[in-house]
N, C-alpha and C positions, 0 to 999 in steps of 0.2 A: 657461516653466513646467517644461520638462524639466530644466534646470539647477537650478531651485529644488528639485524633487523629489529629484534626485541628491544635492544638498547637505543635504537634510533640512530645508529652510526652507519652511514653509507660506506661501502667498500669501494676502493678505486678500481676494482677489477670484477669481472663476472665469475671467473674461475678462481676459487680460493687458493688453489695450488700456485697461482701466479703471485700471490702475496709474498711467497717465500723465495722469490728470486730477486735478491738484493744485489746492488752494485757497489755498495759502500757501507760503512758503519752508520752513516746518517740515514740511508734508506732502510737499513735493518731496524734502527731505533724508531723510525716513523711507523713502521708496521708493528713493532713490539708494543708501542704505546697505543696504537689503534686497537690491537687485540686486547690489551689490558682494559680499555674502555668498554669492552663488551661484557665484562664480568661485573654485573651490577648487584648480585645477590648470592647468598650461599649456594643456592641450587645451581647457579652457573659454574661455580668452582667445583661442585660435585660432578657436574657433567663433564667438564674438561679433564678432571682427574680420571674418571671412569673411562671416557673415550680414549684417553691416552693409553690406557692399559689394553682396552679392547682392540684398538688399531695395531698395537705392537705384538699382541699374542700370536697371530698367525706367522710372525717372523721369528718365532722361537724365544720371545721375551722370557727371561728367567729372573732378571733383576733390573730395576729401573731407578735411577737417581734423578730427581727432578728438583728444580728450584722455582721459587716464585718471588715476586717483588710486591709486597703489599703497601709500600709507602704511599703511593698516590691514592690508593683505596682508603687508607686510614685518614689521609689528609682530606679526602672527600666525604668523610663521615661514616665510612663503613666500619663494622665491628670486627676486630681481629679474631675473636672467638667464633664468629659466624663464618669467616673465611676458613679457619682451621677445621671447623665442624664440617663444612662443605667438602673440603679436600679429603678429610678423613672418611667421610661417608662414601665418596667416589672410589677411594682406594679400597675400602672394605668391600664394596660391591664388585669391584673388579679383581679381587684377590684370588678367586677360584675359577677364572676364565681358562679353559683348556687351550693349550697352544695351537690346537688344530682348528679352532673355531674361526670361520672366515670373518673378515671385517664387515661391519654393517654398511649397507648401501643407502 
């Protein structure tokens, strides 16, 4: 929600968990593209990479495979190196999170 606010993108719901209740491929893609639009700078990519690890650690995360789709960002003038640098920094920062750490509130 913070990234959406920062990017000036209103969300269609008040509870972000509600975003991930899709009824079809079309509703999934609408939310997927909305979330993509909240990533406007390398620090945003770093944050989502790090929080992905932090949120999963209490559930016993040992390995995570993640994908990203930079095509729209590149078409919008973003720099691929900046995106990769942000993701790499977030992963590096989250690499030593103990599995017993509770998720942030």
